[in-house]
gemmi code that builds the backbone of each chain (N, CA, C; Angstrom):
import gemmi

chains = {
    "A": [
        ("MET", (35.916, -50.798, 19.916), (34.680, -50.580, 19.166), (34.699, -51.431, 17.895)),
        ("ALA", (33.609, -52.054, 17.711), (33.492, -52.831, 16.463), (33.654, -51.894, 15.273)),
        ("LYS", (34.109, -52.450, 14.178), (34.351, -51.618, 13.002), (33.023, -51.121, 12.435)),
        ("SER", (32.914, -49.829, 12.340), (31.683, -49.245, 11.829), (31.696, -49.217, 10.307)),
        ("THR", (30.513, -49.157, 9.725), (30.424, -49.052, 8.272), (30.590, -47.595, 7.841)),
        ("ILE", (30.650, -46.719, 8.815), (30.702, -45.292, 8.485), (32.017, -44.687, 8.950)),
        ("LYS", (32.602, -43.923, 8.045), (33.750, -43.108, 8.430), (33.254, -41.686, 8.427)),
        ("LEU", (33.358, -41.038, 9.554), (32.827, -39.678, 9.653), (33.943, -38.719, 10.039)),
        ("ARG", (34.055, -37.639, 9.272), (35.042, -36.602, 9.603), (34.304, -35.282, 9.729)),
        ("THR", (34.634, -34.552, 10.757), (34.041, -33.226, 10.912), (35.165, -32.224, 11.143)),
        ("LYS", (34.950, -31.015, 10.622), (35.970, -29.987, 10.748), (35.266, -28.652, 10.922)),
        ("GLU", (35.693, -27.920, 11.933), (35.062, -26.627, 12.171), (35.978, -25.524, 11.659)),
        ("LYS", (35.387, -24.565, 10.946), (36.163, -23.434, 10.437), (35.231, -22.241, 10.286)),
        ("GLY", (35.521, -21.197, 11.026), (34.760, -19.948, 10.904), (33.256, -20.108, 11.074)),
        ("GLY", (32.857, -20.843, 12.093), (31.427, -20.969, 12.382), (30.705, -21.995, 11.533)),
        ("LYS", (31.482, -22.642, 10.653), (30.870, -23.675, 9.821), (31.503, -25.016, 10.145)),
        ("VAL", (30.676, -26.011, 10.117), (31.206, -27.351, 10.332), (31.073, -28.128, 9.026)),
        ("GLN", (32.189, -28.658, 8.592), (32.150, -29.486, 7.397), (32.000, -30.946, 7.819)),
        ("VAL", (31.015, -31.577, 7.250), (30.776, -32.979, 7.562), (31.096, -33.801, 6.323)),
        ("LYS", (31.929, -34.781, 6.503), (32.273, -35.683, 5.390), (32.068, -37.098, 5.886)),
        ("ALA", (31.401, -37.892, 5.093), (31.179, -39.266, 5.522), (31.362, -40.233, 4.377)),
        ("LEU", (31.907, -41.362, 4.700), (32.095, -42.428, 3.734), (31.435, -43.665, 4.334)),
        ("ILE", (30.501, -44.229, 3.603), (29.777, -45.389, 4.112), (30.175, -46.612, 3.284)),
        ("THR", (30.436, -47.694, 3.953), (30.761, -48.933, 3.236), (29.460, -49.676, 2.958)),
        ("HIS", (29.099, -49.742, 1.688), (27.834, -50.374, 1.328), (27.881, -50.804, -0.139)),
        ("PRO", (27.335, -51.985, -0.480), (27.429, -52.428, -1.890), (26.616, -51.600, -2.880)),
        ("MET", (25.506, -50.995, -2.444), (24.671, -50.165, -3.321), (24.324, -50.876, -4.636)),
        ("GLU", (23.711, -52.045, -4.525), (23.284, -52.772, -5.722), (21.979, -52.184, -6.246)),
        ("THR", (21.924, -51.973, -7.571), (20.730, -51.351, -8.134), (19.595, -52.349, -8.304)),
        ("GLY", (19.944, -53.644, -8.367), (18.923, -54.650, -8.654), (18.825, -54.937, -10.140)),
        ("LEU", (19.624, -54.239, -10.935), (19.588, -54.420, -12.387), (20.797, -55.206, -12.887)),
        ("ARG", (21.797, -55.277, -12.034), (23.024, -55.951, -12.430), (22.830, -57.469, -12.386)),
        ("LYS", (23.533, -58.158, -13.276), (23.415, -59.614, -13.292), (24.716, -60.251, -12.835)),
        ("ASP", (24.563, -61.378, -12.194), (25.737, -62.150, -11.807), (26.336, -62.740, -13.081)),
        ("LYS", (27.609, -62.484, -13.316), (28.218, -62.910, -14.581), (28.222, -64.431, -14.756)),
        ("LYS", (28.353, -65.149, -13.646), (28.450, -66.603, -13.751), (27.084, -67.253, -13.944)),
        ("THR", (26.133, -66.878, -13.148), (24.847, -67.576, -13.152), (23.796, -66.873, -14.000)),
        ("GLY", (23.993, -65.598, -14.274), (23.010, -64.844, -15.046), (21.819, -64.396, -14.225)),
        ("ASP", (21.860, -64.715, -12.929), (20.771, -64.263, -12.061), (20.947, -62.793, -11.719)),
        ("LYS", (19.833, -62.164, -11.504), (19.914, -60.766, -11.107), (20.361, -60.667, -9.652)),
        ("ILE", (21.233, -59.741, -9.412), (21.646, -59.495, -8.036), (20.576, -58.604, -7.396)),
        ("PRO", (20.018, -59.057, -6.269), (18.921, -58.263, -5.702), (19.348, -56.845, -5.299)),
        ("ALA", (18.416, -55.937, -5.434), (18.689, -54.550, -5.083), (19.029, -54.450, -3.603)),
        ("HIS", (20.051, -53.711, -3.327), (20.466, -53.507, -1.949), (21.157, -52.154, -1.874)),
        ("TYR", (20.397, -51.167, -1.520), (20.985, -49.833, -1.466), (20.425, -49.027, -0.297)),
        ("ILE", (21.164, -48.022, 0.063), (20.763, -47.160, 1.173), (19.618, -46.265, 0.704)),
        ("THR", (18.561, -46.225, 1.476), (17.430, -45.388, 1.088), (17.415, -44.069, 1.849)),
        ("GLU", (17.952, -44.088, 3.054), (17.908, -42.834, 3.808), (19.171, -42.625, 4.633)),
        ("VAL", (19.665, -41.404, 4.562), (20.778, -40.999, 5.400), (20.324, -39.765, 6.165)),
        ("LYS", (20.548, -39.800, 7.456), (20.105, -38.677, 8.276), (21.294, -38.180, 9.091)),
        ("VAL", (21.502, -36.880, 9.050), (22.578, -36.310, 9.840), (21.985, -35.351, 10.856)),
        ("GLU", (22.313, -35.593, 12.108), (21.826, -34.725, 13.174), (23.008, -34.054, 13.859)),
        ("ALA", (22.801, -32.813, 14.262), (23.802, -32.111, 15.053), (23.118, -31.682, 16.342)),
        ("ASN", (23.638, -32.150, 17.452), (23.030, -31.895, 18.761), (21.536, -32.241, 18.772)),
        ("GLY", (21.201, -33.327, 18.126), (19.813, -33.794, 18.144), (18.905, -33.139, 17.122)),
        ("LYS", (19.435, -32.122, 16.413), (18.610, -31.451, 15.391), (19.011, -31.959, 14.012)),
        ("THR", (18.023, -32.294, 13.208), (18.340, -32.811, 11.879), (18.857, -31.689, 10.990)),
        ("VAL", (20.047, -31.857, 10.447), (20.575, -30.844, 9.536), (20.478, -31.276, 8.076)),
        ("LEU", (20.455, -32.582, 7.839), (20.339, -33.042, 6.461), (19.715, -34.431, 6.428)),
        ("THR", (18.729, -34.585, 5.549), (18.172, -35.905, 5.305), (18.369, -36.183, 3.829)),
        ("ALA", (18.855, -37.335, 3.508), (19.041, -37.674, 2.110), (18.265, -38.930, 1.768)),
        ("ASP", (17.473, -38.851, 0.691), (16.826, -40.037, 0.126), (17.705, -40.481, -1.023)),
        ("TRP", (18.141, -41.707, -0.962), (19.013, -42.185, -2.023), (18.358, -43.285, -2.820)),
        ("SER", (18.912, -43.535, -4.002), (18.443, -44.648, -4.815), (19.662, -45.467, -5.224)),
        ("GLY", (19.425, -46.448, -6.052), (20.523, -47.276, -6.531), (21.487, -46.536, -7.443)),
        ("SER", (21.145, -45.312, -7.814), (22.027, -44.544, -8.690), (23.181, -43.883, -7.941)),
        ("VAL", (23.223, -44.078, -6.659), (24.340, -43.544, -5.886), (25.446, -44.603, -5.878)),
        ("SER", (26.677, -44.141, -6.007), (27.797, -45.061, -6.140), (27.973, -45.999, -4.955)),
        ("LYS", (28.649, -47.084, -5.245), (29.045, -48.034, -4.210), (29.934, -47.310, -3.193)),
        ("ASN", (29.870, -47.721, -1.961), (30.586, -47.057, -0.879), (30.390, -45.538, -0.943)),
        ("PRO", (29.165, -45.103, -0.772), (28.836, -43.701, -1.013), (29.554, -42.715, -0.099)),
        ("PHE", (29.733, -41.564, -0.675), (30.396, -40.464, 0.015), (29.434, -39.288, 0.047)),
        ("ILE", (29.445, -38.566, 1.130), (28.578, -37.391, 1.223), (29.325, -36.298, 1.966)),
        ("SER", (29.157, -35.091, 1.507), (29.834, -33.976, 2.155), (28.954, -32.731, 2.101)),
        ("PHE", (28.882, -32.027, 3.203), (28.135, -30.764, 3.250), (28.587, -29.948, 4.461)),
        ("ASN", (28.163, -28.701, 4.502), (28.494, -27.820, 5.628), (27.236, -27.400, 6.364)),
        ("TYR", (27.376, -27.120, 7.630), (26.278, -26.489, 8.360), (26.862, -25.520, 9.374)),
        ("ALA", (26.052, -24.590, 9.802), (26.501, -23.601, 10.766), (26.529, -24.242, 12.146)),
        ("GLY", (27.708, -24.381, 12.698), (27.835, -25.022, 13.998), (29.165, -24.669, 14.634)),
        ("SER", (29.489, -25.340, 15.709), (30.737, -25.029, 16.389), (31.376, -26.292, 16.945)),
        ("LYS", (32.575, -26.121, 17.478), (33.292, -27.243, 18.082), (32.481, -27.806, 19.236)),
        ("GLY", (32.559, -29.091, 19.406), (31.843, -29.705, 20.521), (30.450, -30.182, 20.134)),
        ("ASP", (29.974, -29.788, 18.944), (28.679, -30.296, 18.469), (28.756, -31.817, 18.346)),
        ("LYS", (27.655, -32.429, 18.680), (27.621, -33.875, 18.502), (26.928, -34.182, 17.178)),
        ("VAL", (27.693, -34.684, 16.248), (27.156, -34.989, 14.925), (26.870, -36.488, 14.838)),
        ("LYS", (25.638, -36.794, 14.468), (25.252, -38.193, 14.381), (24.748, -38.504, 12.978)),
        ("LEU", (25.281, -39.549, 12.398), (24.847, -39.950, 11.060), (24.240, -41.352, 11.136)),
        ("THR", (23.080, -41.492, 10.540), (22.398, -42.781, 10.533), (22.019, -43.124, 9.108)),
        ("TRP", (22.221, -44.355, 8.707), (21.706, -44.777, 7.395), (20.809, -45.992, 7.545)),
        ("THR", (19.880, -46.101, 6.614), (18.971, -47.238, 6.569), (18.925, -47.716, 5.128)),
        ("ASP", (18.948, -49.021, 4.898), (18.864, -49.482, 3.519), (17.543, -50.196, 3.243)),
        ("ASN", (17.378, -50.604, 1.978), (16.095, -51.178, 1.573), (15.880, -52.587, 2.134)),
        ("MET", (16.891, -53.144, 2.782), (16.700, -54.443, 3.417), (16.491, -54.294, 4.914)),
        ("GLY", (16.326, -53.077, 5.323), (16.023, -52.814, 6.725), (17.233, -52.747, 7.626)),
        ("LYS", (18.417, -52.845, 7.023), (19.630, -52.731, 7.841), (19.931, -51.267, 8.097)),
        ("SER", (20.612, -51.022, 9.176), (21.002, -49.642, 9.432), (22.233, -49.605, 10.328)),
        ("ASP", (22.840, -48.446, 10.360), (23.994, -48.242, 11.214), (24.083, -46.749, 11.517)),
        ("SER", (24.725, -46.439, 12.610), (24.885, -45.023, 12.914), (26.194, -44.794, 13.651)),
        ("ILE", (26.606, -43.555, 13.646), (27.846, -43.182, 14.312), (27.666, -41.775, 14.870)),
        ("GLU", (28.276, -41.544, 16.011), (28.189, -40.191, 16.579), (29.582, -39.711, 16.933)),
        ("LYS", (29.856, -38.457, 16.582), (31.170, -37.887, 16.841), (31.057, -36.450, 17.294)),
        ("GLU", (32.045, -36.068, 18.083), (32.063, -34.693, 18.533), (32.936, -33.900, 17.590)),
        ("VAL", (32.466, -32.717, 17.183), (33.229, -31.903, 16.245), (34.524, -31.441, 16.917)),
        ("GLY", (35.648, -31.583, 16.185), (36.927, -31.152, 16.710), (37.681, -32.270, 17.380)),
        ("LYS", (37.018, -33.397, 17.566), (37.707, -34.550, 18.188), (37.967, -35.594, 17.137)),
        ("LYS", (39.094, -36.227, 17.278), (39.442, -37.259, 16.293), (38.700, -38.547, 16.608)),
    ],
    "B": [
        ("MET", (10.091, -61.063, 1.840), (9.614, -60.449, 0.600), (8.182, -59.967, 0.718)),
        ("LYS", (7.394, -60.818, 1.343), (5.982, -60.475, 1.455), (5.812, -59.213, 2.284)),
        ("ARG", (6.616, -59.165, 3.341), (6.525, -58.040, 4.243), (6.858, -56.747, 3.486)),
        ("ARG", (7.871, -56.854, 2.619), (8.303, -55.646, 1.937), (7.245, -55.148, 0.944)),
        ("SER", (6.673, -56.080, 0.225), (5.676, -55.636, -0.750), (4.465, -55.052, -0.018)),
        ("PHE", (4.224, -55.602, 1.180), (3.142, -55.039, 1.988), (3.463, -53.590, 2.335)),
        ("LEU", (4.704, -53.367, 2.758), (5.134, -52.014, 3.113), (4.971, -51.066, 1.939)),
        ("LYS", (5.405, -51.560, 0.773), (5.336, -50.729, -0.418), (3.908, -50.322, -0.726)),
        ("SER", (3.009, -51.326, -0.633), (1.632, -51.014, -0.990), (1.025, -50.041, 0.017)),
        ("THR", (1.455, -50.152, 1.283), (0.944, -49.205, 2.271), (1.422, -47.804, 1.939)),
        ("LEU", (2.689, -47.715, 1.509), (3.239, -46.414, 1.158), (2.437, -45.776, 0.040)),
        ("VAL", (2.168, -46.566, -0.972), (1.424, -46.053, -2.123), (0.035, -45.602, -1.667)),
        ("ALA", (-0.570, -46.454, -0.820), (-1.904, -46.141, -0.345), (-1.905, -44.834, 0.431)),
        ("SER", (-0.899, -44.649, 1.282), (-0.875, -43.423, 2.084), (-0.624, -42.221, 1.193)),
        ("ALA", (0.214, -42.406, 0.160), (0.467, -41.300, -0.759), (-0.834, -40.897, -1.458)),
        ("ALA", (-1.613, -41.924, -1.833), (-2.877, -41.649, -2.496), (-3.817, -40.908, -1.545)),
        ("GLY", (-3.767, -41.324, -0.279), (-4.592, -40.675, 0.738), (-4.269, -39.202, 0.846)),
        ("VAL", (-2.993, -38.902, 0.832), (-2.572, -37.513, 0.921), (-3.031, -36.755, -0.319)),
        ("ALA", (-2.968, -37.436, -1.467), (-3.381, -36.799, -2.708), (-4.829, -36.335, -2.612)),
        ("VAL", (-5.654, -37.175, -2.021), (-7.063, -36.830, -1.870), (-7.203, -35.599, -0.976)),
        ("THR", (-6.487, -35.627, 0.138), (-6.543, -34.504, 1.060), (-6.088, -33.226, 0.376)),
        ("SER", (-4.986, -33.332, -0.383), (-4.446, -32.131, -0.998), (-5.424, -31.601, -2.043)),
        ("GLY", (-6.168, -32.527, -2.648), (-7.183, -32.108, -3.609), (-8.209, -31.214, -2.945)),
        ("ILE", (-8.586, -31.593, -1.726), (-9.569, -30.804, -0.985), (-8.988, -29.439, -0.642)),
        ("LEU", (-7.739, -29.446, -0.244), (-7.094, -28.195, 0.129), (-6.782, -27.334, -1.082)),
        ("GLY", (-6.756, -27.993, -2.242), (-6.490, -27.250, -3.464), (-5.039, -26.867, -3.608)),
        ("SER", (-4.162, -27.605, -2.943), (-2.758, -27.262, -3.078), (-1.985, -28.476, -3.543)),
        ("SER", (-1.288, -28.343, -4.647), (-0.524, -29.465, -5.170), (0.773, -29.633, -4.398)),
        ("ASN", (1.181, -28.590, -3.705), (2.456, -28.670, -3.003), (2.409, -29.609, -1.809)),
        ("VAL", (1.244, -29.755, -1.250), (1.100, -30.682, -0.139), (1.480, -32.076, -0.606)),
        ("PHE", (1.017, -32.376, -1.798), (1.313, -33.677, -2.387), (2.795, -33.804, -2.694)),
        ("ALA", (3.348, -32.758, -3.256), (4.742, -32.794, -3.652), (5.643, -33.099, -2.458)),
        ("ALA", (5.338, -32.515, -1.331), (6.179, -32.690, -0.158), (6.077, -34.098, 0.398)),
        ("SER", (5.002, -34.776, 0.052), (4.777, -36.081, 0.646), (5.345, -37.223, -0.185)),
        ("VAL", (5.854, -36.915, -1.372), (6.399, -37.974, -2.218), (7.595, -38.603, -1.506)),
        ("VAL", (7.542, -39.894, -1.348), (8.642, -40.549, -0.639), (9.725, -41.001, -1.608)),
        ("GLY", (10.933, -41.036, -1.093), (12.075, -41.388, -1.917), (11.913, -42.733, -2.600)),
        ("ALA", (11.308, -43.682, -1.904), (11.157, -45.031, -2.458), (10.319, -45.015, -3.731)),
        ("ASP", (9.322, -44.125, -3.760), (8.496, -44.020, -4.966), (9.279, -43.367, -6.096)),
        ("LEU", (10.040, -42.352, -5.745), (10.839, -41.662, -6.756), (11.852, -42.615, -7.371)),
        ("ALA", (12.380, -43.496, -6.543), (13.399, -44.429, -7.018), (12.832, -45.419, -8.028)),
        ("LYS", (11.511, -45.573, -8.025), (10.885, -46.520, -8.946), (10.572, -45.886, -10.300)),
        ("ALA", (10.543, -44.578, -10.332), (10.201, -43.876, -11.567), (11.203, -44.200, -12.663)),
        ("LYS", (10.684, -44.307, -13.897), (11.546, -44.728, -14.990), (11.995, -43.585, -15.896)),
        ("SER", (11.412, -42.413, -15.725), (11.822, -41.306, -16.578), (11.847, -39.999, -15.798)),
        ("VAL", (12.598, -39.062, -16.347), (12.739, -37.770, -15.690), (11.375, -37.080, -15.582)),
        ("ASP", (10.590, -37.165, -16.668), (9.278, -36.522, -16.673), (8.399, -37.060, -15.558)),
        ("GLU", (8.487, -38.386, -15.366), (7.679, -39.025, -14.329), (8.022, -38.440, -12.957)),
        ("ILE", (9.301, -38.269, -12.730), (9.750, -37.731, -11.448), (9.278, -36.299, -11.271)),
        ("LEU", (9.414, -35.519, -12.344), (8.990, -34.115, -12.275), (7.506, -34.026, -11.935)),
        ("THR", (6.722, -34.906, -12.540), (5.295, -34.899, -12.278), (5.024, -35.284, -10.825)),
        ("MET", (5.742, -36.301, -10.348), (5.570, -36.750, -8.973), (5.883, -35.637, -7.978)),
        ("LEU", (6.894, -34.879, -8.313), (7.309, -33.802, -7.416), (6.413, -32.579, -7.550)),
        ("GLY", (5.715, -32.515, -8.669), (4.948, -31.310, -8.963), (5.874, -30.222, -9.462)),
        ("ALA", (6.981, -30.641, -10.081), (7.990, -29.676, -10.499), (8.075, -29.556, -12.013)),
        ("ALA", (7.004, -29.940, -12.700), (7.027, -29.946, -14.155), (7.288, -28.551, -14.726)),
        ("ASP", (6.891, -27.526, -13.977), (7.070, -26.160, -14.481), (8.283, -25.469, -13.848)),
        ("ALA", (9.226, -26.261, -13.395), (10.416, -25.699, -12.757), (11.145, -24.749, -13.704)),
        ("ALA", (11.534, -23.602, -13.170), (12.225, -22.614, -13.990), (13.719, -22.870, -13.960)),
        ("GLU", (14.358, -22.661, -15.117), (15.810, -22.826, -15.139), (16.453, -21.680, -14.385)),
        ("SER", (17.470, -22.006, -13.638), (18.113, -20.982, -12.840), (19.620, -21.113, -12.921)),
        ("ASP", (20.299, -19.960, -13.046), (21.763, -20.023, -13.067), (22.334, -19.902, -11.660)),
        ("LYS", (21.434, -19.880, -10.692), (21.897, -19.826, -9.303), (22.178, -21.215, -8.737)),
        ("ILE", (21.896, -22.210, -9.553), (22.223, -23.573, -9.138), (23.515, -23.961, -9.844)),
        ("LYS", (24.476, -24.348, -9.055), (25.761, -24.728, -9.646), (25.957, -26.232, -9.492)),
        ("ILE", (26.182, -26.871, -10.626), (26.472, -28.301, -10.578), (27.943, -28.487, -10.884)),
        ("LYS", (28.605, -29.137, -9.972), (30.015, -29.394, -10.196), (30.178, -30.871, -10.511)),
        ("ALA", (30.452, -31.134, -11.774), (30.626, -32.523, -12.186), (31.680, -32.540, -13.292)),
        ("PRO", (32.382, -33.634, -13.422), (33.403, -33.669, -14.473), (32.761, -33.679, -15.857)),
        ("GLU", (33.434, -33.057, -16.831), (32.915, -33.050, -18.192), (33.000, -34.451, -18.792)),
        ("ILE", (34.120, -35.074, -18.507), (34.305, -36.452, -18.964), (34.630, -37.314, -17.749)),
        ("ALA", (33.818, -38.332, -17.541), (34.080, -39.237, -16.428), (34.658, -40.523, -16.991)),
        ("GLU", (35.820, -40.882, -16.507), (36.449, -42.085, -17.025), (35.737, -43.329, -16.516)),
        ("ASN", (35.294, -43.261, -15.287), (34.639, -44.403, -14.673), (33.232, -44.005, -14.238)),
        ("GLY", (32.257, -44.527, -14.960), (30.878, -44.148, -14.694), (30.347, -44.653, -13.360)),
        ("ALA", (31.070, -45.592, -12.739), (30.589, -46.139, -11.478), (30.740, -45.146, -10.337)),
        ("VAL", (31.679, -44.241, -10.501), (31.937, -43.269, -9.444), (32.131, -41.896, -10.073)),
        ("VAL", (31.077, -41.117, -10.116), (31.191, -39.776, -10.673), (30.883, -38.767, -9.566)),
        ("PRO", (31.879, -37.999, -9.172), (31.619, -37.021, -8.116), (30.749, -35.878, -8.629)),
        ("VAL", (29.683, -35.604, -7.924), (28.788, -34.520, -8.314), (28.527, -33.645, -7.094)),
        ("GLY", (28.743, -32.369, -7.270), (28.451, -31.420, -6.199), (27.379, -30.461, -6.680)),
        ("ILE", (26.376, -30.237, -5.873), (25.318, -29.312, -6.257), (25.208, -28.224, -5.199)),
        ("THR", (25.259, -26.992, -5.671), (25.159, -25.854, -4.773), (24.019, -24.974, -5.235)),
        ("SER", (23.163, -24.592, -4.319), (22.073, -23.687, -4.667), (22.282, -22.365, -3.946)),
        ("GLU", (22.249, -21.291, -4.741), (22.370, -19.965, -4.122), (21.005, -19.318, -3.998)),
        ("ILE", (19.973, -20.101, -4.234), (18.618, -19.572, -4.117), (18.245, -19.524, -2.645)),
        ("GLU", (17.738, -18.392, -2.230), (17.395, -18.242, -0.820), (16.251, -19.168, -0.419)),
        ("GLY", (16.359, -19.713, 0.751), (15.285, -20.564, 1.265), (15.220, -21.933, 0.624)),
        ("THR", (16.351, -22.408, 0.148), (16.380, -23.744, -0.445), (16.119, -24.804, 0.626)),
        ("THR", (15.151, -25.654, 0.356), (14.848, -26.699, 1.334), (15.180, -28.090, 0.823)),
        ("GLU", (15.177, -28.238, -0.498), (15.437, -29.566, -1.039), (16.322, -29.474, -2.280)),
        ("ILE", (17.229, -30.400, -2.394), (18.019, -30.517, -3.616), (17.818, -31.930, -4.130)),
        ("ILE", (17.363, -32.035, -5.370), (17.120, -33.351, -5.944), (18.056, -33.514, -7.135)),
        ("SER", (18.667, -34.647, -7.200), (19.616, -34.864, -8.266), (19.173, -36.045, -9.129)),
        ("LEU", (19.155, -35.821, -10.444), (18.725, -36.871, -11.365), (19.808, -37.150, -12.397)),
        ("THR", (19.970, -38.402, -12.746), (20.841, -38.757, -13.860), (19.931, -39.285, -14.964)),
        ("ALA", (19.752, -38.450, -15.988), (18.698, -38.664, -16.981), (18.746, -40.010, -17.691)),
        ("ALA", (19.914, -40.509, -18.017), (19.993, -41.709, -18.847), (19.965, -43.017, -18.055)),
        ("ASN", (19.988, -42.947, -16.760), (19.969, -44.180, -15.964), (18.587, -44.837, -15.987)),
        ("PRO", (18.549, -46.165, -15.813), (17.253, -46.847, -15.779), (16.356, -46.312, -14.655)),
        ("THR", (16.967, -45.908, -13.566), (16.226, -45.219, -12.511), (16.865, -43.839, -12.355)),
        ("PRO", (16.285, -42.854, -13.034), (16.933, -41.535, -13.076), (17.085, -40.865, -11.713)),
        ("PHE", (16.176, -41.195, -10.805), (16.268, -40.565, -9.487), (17.555, -41.011, -8.800)),
        ("ALA", (18.388, -40.068, -8.419), (19.632, -40.433, -7.746), (19.561, -40.124, -6.262)),
        ("ALA", (19.217, -38.911, -5.951), (19.214, -38.541, -4.542), (18.370, -37.303, -4.293)),
        ("ARG", (17.822, -37.264, -3.109), (17.123, -36.053, -2.684), (17.677, -35.670, -1.319)),
        ("TYR", (18.061, -34.431, -1.194), (18.588, -33.943, 0.071), (17.633, -32.922, 0.656)),
        ("MET", (17.221, -33.168, 1.876), (16.383, -32.207, 2.569), (17.291, -31.392, 3.475)),
        ("ILE", (17.382, -30.118, 3.154), (18.313, -29.261, 3.879), (17.657, -28.796, 5.177)),
        ("GLY", (18.276, -29.147, 6.270), (17.740, -28.763, 7.573), (18.205, -27.385, 7.987)),
        ("GLU", (17.775, -26.973, 9.140), (18.104, -25.655, 9.663), (19.612, -25.538, 9.873)),
        ("GLY", (20.169, -24.461, 9.377), (21.590, -24.209, 9.611), (22.511, -24.841, 8.586)),
        ("ALA", (21.979, -25.749, 7.793), (22.840, -26.406, 6.820), (22.889, -25.602, 5.534)),
        ("GLU", (24.040, -25.653, 4.875), (24.178, -24.941, 3.610), (23.564, -25.766, 2.490)),
        ("ALA", (23.006, -25.069, 1.515), (22.378, -25.769, 0.387), (23.449, -26.186, -0.603)),
        ("ALA", (24.322, -27.031, -0.132), (25.396, -27.532, -0.986), (25.752, -28.935, -0.542)),
        ("VAL", (25.608, -29.875, -1.451), (25.944, -31.250, -1.100), (26.809, -31.878, -2.192)),
        ("LYS", (27.652, -32.748, -1.747), (28.522, -33.465, -2.663), (28.343, -34.949, -2.425)),
        ("SER", (28.176, -35.714, -3.471), (28.239, -37.165, -3.354), (28.728, -37.746, -4.661)),
        ("ARG", (28.688, -39.060, -4.738), (29.155, -39.705, -5.963), (28.043, -40.571, -6.518)),
        ("PHE", (27.842, -40.461, -7.826), (26.762, -41.198, -8.462), (27.281, -42.157, -9.524)),
        ("LYS", (26.411, -43.118, -9.842), (26.704, -44.038, -10.942), (26.066, -43.491, -12.208)),
        ("MET", (26.759, -43.655, -13.316), (26.167, -43.268, -14.597), (26.471, -44.359, -15.601)),
        ("GLY", (25.435, -44.930, -16.161), (25.611, -46.043, -17.093), (26.205, -45.584, -18.406)),
        ("MET", (25.883, -44.377, -18.802), (26.391, -43.846, -20.063), (26.381, -42.325, -19.989)),
        ("THR", (26.811, -41.713, -21.082), (26.818, -40.262, -21.137), (25.413, -39.730, -20.843)),
        ("THR", (25.316, -38.819, -19.937), (23.995, -38.389, -19.487), (23.989, -36.936, -19.027)),
        ("ASP", (22.790, -36.411, -18.966), (22.606, -35.107, -18.342), (22.449, -35.324, -16.850)),
        ("VAL", (23.083, -34.489, -16.081), (22.831, -34.481, -14.640), (21.910, -33.305, -14.390)),
        ("ILE", (20.749, -33.595, -13.836), (19.763, -32.555, -13.619), (19.632, -32.298, -12.135)),
        ("ALA", (19.687, -31.053, -11.784), (19.481, -30.678, -10.386), (18.160, -29.951, -10.277)),
        ("ILE", (17.360, -30.357, -9.323), (16.109, -29.658, -9.064), (16.194, -29.113, -7.648)),
        ("VAL", (15.912, -27.843, -7.521), (16.005, -27.221, -6.213), (14.632, -26.714, -5.817)),
        ("LYS", (14.243, -27.020, -4.592), (12.968, -26.520, -4.094), (13.250, -25.417, -3.087)),
        ("ALA", (12.705, -24.253, -3.358), (12.846, -23.139, -2.436), (11.452, -22.562, -2.226)),
        ("GLY", (11.012, -22.594, -1.000), (9.644, -22.171, -0.737), (8.692, -23.112, -1.436)),
        ("ASP", (7.811, -22.577, -2.251), (6.859, -23.411, -2.979), (7.283, -23.636, -4.419)),
        ("LYS", (8.425, -23.077, -4.777), (8.817, -23.112, -6.184), (9.960, -24.081, -6.449)),
        ("PHE", (10.011, -24.530, -7.684), (11.089, -25.413, -8.098), (11.962, -24.720, -9.132)),
        ("TYR", (13.245, -24.974, -9.040), (14.180, -24.451, -10.016), (15.021, -25.615, -10.510)),
        ("THR", (15.552, -25.453, -11.696), (16.315, -26.561, -12.242), (17.553, -26.087, -12.996)),
        ("ALA", (18.507, -26.966, -13.112), (19.711, -26.716, -13.892), (20.246, -28.063, -14.326)),
        ("LYS", (20.994, -28.054, -15.425), (21.571, -29.338, -15.820), (22.924, -29.187, -16.473)),
        ("THR", (23.639, -30.266, -16.468), (24.949, -30.294, -17.083), (25.144, -31.682, -17.670)),
        ("ASN", (26.051, -31.768, -18.641), (26.248, -33.059, -19.299), (27.560, -33.697, -18.849)),
        ("VAL", (27.490, -34.973, -18.592), (28.705, -35.711, -18.242), (28.917, -36.814, -19.271)),
        ("LYS", (30.084, -36.805, -19.865), (30.413, -37.857, -20.831), (31.055, -39.007, -20.080)),
        ("VAL", (30.493, -40.170, -20.269), (31.043, -41.332, -19.579), (31.711, -42.231, -20.611)),
        ("THR", (32.966, -42.541, -20.361), (33.689, -43.355, -21.335), (33.627, -44.838, -20.987)),
        ("LYS", (33.321, -45.125, -19.717), (33.182, -46.529, -19.324), (31.952, -46.638, -18.436)),
        ("GLY", (31.079, -47.584, -18.756), (29.811, -47.693, -18.043), (29.958, -48.044, -16.579)),
        ("GLY", (28.946, -47.695, -15.821), (29.013, -47.917, -14.384), (28.132, -49.036, -13.896)),
        ("CYS", (27.326, -49.603, -14.787), (26.394, -50.615, -14.320), (26.822, -51.985, -14.829)),
        ("GLY", (27.803, -52.546, -14.181), (28.256, -53.882, -14.508), (29.113, -53.956, -15.773)),
        ("GLY", (29.317, -52.816, -16.437), (30.033, -52.610, -17.697), (31.176, -53.512, -17.996)),
    ],
}
model = gemmi.Model(1)
for chain_id, residues in chains.items():
    chain = gemmi.Chain(chain_id)
    for i, (resn, *xyz) in enumerate(residues, 1):
        res = gemmi.Residue()
        res.name, res.seqid = resn, gemmi.SeqId(i, " ")
        for name, pos in zip(("N", "CA", "C"), xyz):
            atom = gemmi.Atom()
            atom.name, atom.element = name, gemmi.Element(name[0])
            atom.pos, atom.b_iso = gemmi.Position(*pos), 0.0
            res.add_atom(atom)
        chain.add_residue(res)
    model.add_chain(chain)
structure = gemmi.Structure()
structure.add_model(model)
structure.setup_entities()
């Protein structure tokens, strides 16, 4: 498998599934300047992150440039082992990536 | 570039369209729900965002817990966790007041998910972190201060 931009970890405990994800992304605000040339670095950040479990959306996140580089997100939802958790992100340049994992499987 | 600005203008136009409809219905909440993240990200002040959301009259609540460091050594990566114990929480919005674009993130809590999210934000300087929680038709808010000793925006 090609290297994904997303690292997704899921853990089930007592009827709850913890979802942790780390996305590799520059998250440029568009306000930063290139130190050498003085030109502004164009904004490039993730605008939407969507997490689905078994096809049902459990969390949608609208992000802005104020979210850190290589963003991290963590939350819990009521679920069980074997759930298929899918995370998709889209950025302001129209790029996107997604990953799907089964809860309880490495 | 042209394509993107076209998209943006369509978004604004559709938002305005919804505003008209909501005016007829007499409900400001219809409008609030339709505010798109891209528009919020353009807002330059906290007040502007509150107005966009229709949350200007948000009540302070101690049921919202913000977990953030008191002093952040590196403003580029500040872990912030927001937990809402308010029943029926559907949205958690996080703002960093002193940033040029205060809007940081909005989380729409789906069915079965807990109203608790953790992520990491950039903070250019010492700032208030404001959490806005939407439960039902009402907004609640809480805030905490984070001291940043080193800036996060190209510092």
